[in-house]
C-alpha positions in Angstrom: 17.2 8.7 -2.3 14.7 8.6 0.6 11.8 7.6 -1.7 13.9 4.8 -3.4 15.0 3.4 0.0 11.5 3.4 1.5 10.0 1.7 -1.6 12.8 -0.8 -1.6 12.3 -1.6 2.1 8.6 -2.1 1.5 9.2 -4.4 -1.4 11.5 -6.5 0.9 9.0 -6.5 3.7 6.3 -7.7 1.2 8.6 -10.5 -0.2 9.3 -11.7 3.4 5.5 -12.0 4.0 5.4 -9.2 6.6 2.7 -6.6 7.0 3.0 -2.8 7.1 1.7 -0.4 9.8 2.3 3.2 8.6 1.4 6.7 9.6 -0.4 9.1 7.3 2.0 12.0 6.6 3.2 13.1 3.2 6.7 12.0 2.4 8.0 8.7 3.9 4.6 7.5 5.0 3.2 8.3 1.6 6.0 6.4 -0.2 5.6 3.3 2.0 1.8 3.3 1.8 1.8 3.9 -2.0 4.2 1.0 -2.5 2.5 -1.4 -0.3 -0.9 -0.6 -1.8 0.5 -1.4 -5.2 1.8 -4.8 -3.9 -1.3 -5.6 -1.7 -4.2 -4.0 -3.5 -6.7 -5.8 -1.3 -5.2 -4.1 1.8 -4.7 -7.4 3.6 -1.1 -6.5 4.3 -1.2 -2.9 5.6 -2.8 -0.6 8.1 -2.8 3.2 8.0 -2.9 4.9 11.4 -4.4 8.4 11.5 -4.1 10.8 14.4 -7.8 11.8 14.0 -10.7 11.0 11.7 -10.0 11.2 8.0 -12.1 14.3 7.3 -10.4 16.2 10.1 -7.0 14.9 9.0 -7.6 16.0 5.4 -8.6 19.4 6.7 -5.4 19.5 8.8 -3.2 18.6 5.8 -4.9 21.1 3.6 -4.4 23.9 6.2 -0.7 23.0 6.5 -0.3 22.9 2.7 -1.8 26.4 2.4 1.0 27.8 4.6 3.7 26.3 2.4 5.6 28.3 -0.2 7.3 25.3 -1.8 5.1 23.9 -4.6 6.4 20.4 -4.0 5.1 20.4 -0.4 1.6 21.3 -1.7 1.9 18.6 -4.4 2.9 15.9 -1.8 0.0 16.9 0.4 -2.4 16.6 -2.6 -1.0 13.2 -3.5 -1.4 12.0 0.1 -5.0 13.3 0.4 -5.8 11.5 -2.9 -4.2 8.3 -1.7 -6.0 8.3 1.7 -9.3 9.1 0.0 -8.9 6.2 -2.4 -8.1 3.9 0.4 -11.1 5.0 2.3 -13.3 4.3 -0.7 -11.7 1.0 -1.8 -10.4 -0.7 1.4 -11.7 1.2 4.4 -10.8 -1.7 6.7 -7.1 -0.7 6.3 -7.7 2.8 7.8 -7.4 3.1 11.6 -8.9 6.5 12.4 -8.1 8.3 15.6 -10.6 10.2 17.8 -12.4 13.2 16.4 -10.1 16.2 17.0 -10.9 19.4 15.3 -8.1 20.9 13.3 -7.5 23.9 15.5 -7.3 21.6 18.6 -4.8 19.1 17.3 -1.5 19.0 19.3 1.8 17.2 19.2 0.4 14.8 21.8 -2.1 13.6 19.2 0.6 12.8 16.8 2.6 11.1 19.6 -0.4 9.0 20.4 -0.6 8.0 16.7 3.1 7.1 16.7 2.6 5.0 19.9 -0.3 3.1 18.3 2.0 2.3 15.3 4.9 1.2 17.5 2.7 -0.9 19.8 1.1 -2.6 16.9 4.4 -3.5 15.2 6.7 -6.4 15.8 9.7 -4.2 14.7 10.4 -0.7 13.5 12.2 0.4 10.4 12.4 4.1 10.6 13.3 6.6 7.9 14.3 9.7 9.8 14.5 12.8 7.6 16.2 15.9 9.0 16.1 14.6 12.6 12.3 14.4 12.7 11.2 14.6 16.3 8.1 12.4 15.6 10.3 9.7 14.1 12.7 10.0 17.0 9.8 9.5 19.5 8.8 6.3 17.6 12.3 5.1 17.7 12.7 5.7 21.4 9.3 4.1 22.2 10.2 1.0 20.1 13.5 0.7 21.8 12.0 1.1 25.3 9.7 -1.9 24.4 12.7 -4.0 23.4 11.6 -4.1 19.7 14.1 -4.5 16.9 14.8 -1.0 15.4 16.5 -0.1 12.2 17.1 3.6 11.5 17.9 5.2 8.2 18.9 8.9 8.6 18.7 11.5 5.9 19.7 15.2 5.8 18.1 17.3 3.2 18.3 20.8 4.7 
């Protein structure tokens, strides 16, 4: 259901002539980015915000995937790494890389800074919050504090 709703929302956004600013995590971000990339192959309609440089972020995703026992989590990470790598090669102007932060030095504050860059760059926020994600909640709270229009879709999978 989450994937369907995210892709549908991106299609609506595209039809309305709006642009997409998205994070870089597997799951919701991946669905949104994959859908918009299909609709806007030249990357003129989307930006991907990374918490660090792409090489460090790929290393971070890979390290996290190695700790997961669920094969689908590993598959989602592999799909996201492939998508981000393709975007870097074909439309690097759509990647907004964060500061160089080594994998073992990345902290929650680095992800919060990424979410803040997304929120500050957006005119409005449509959030897909899965299992009460604290990162998504931070983005929702920040957007509301700035007086931006916020639409929240909540999902519980656990």
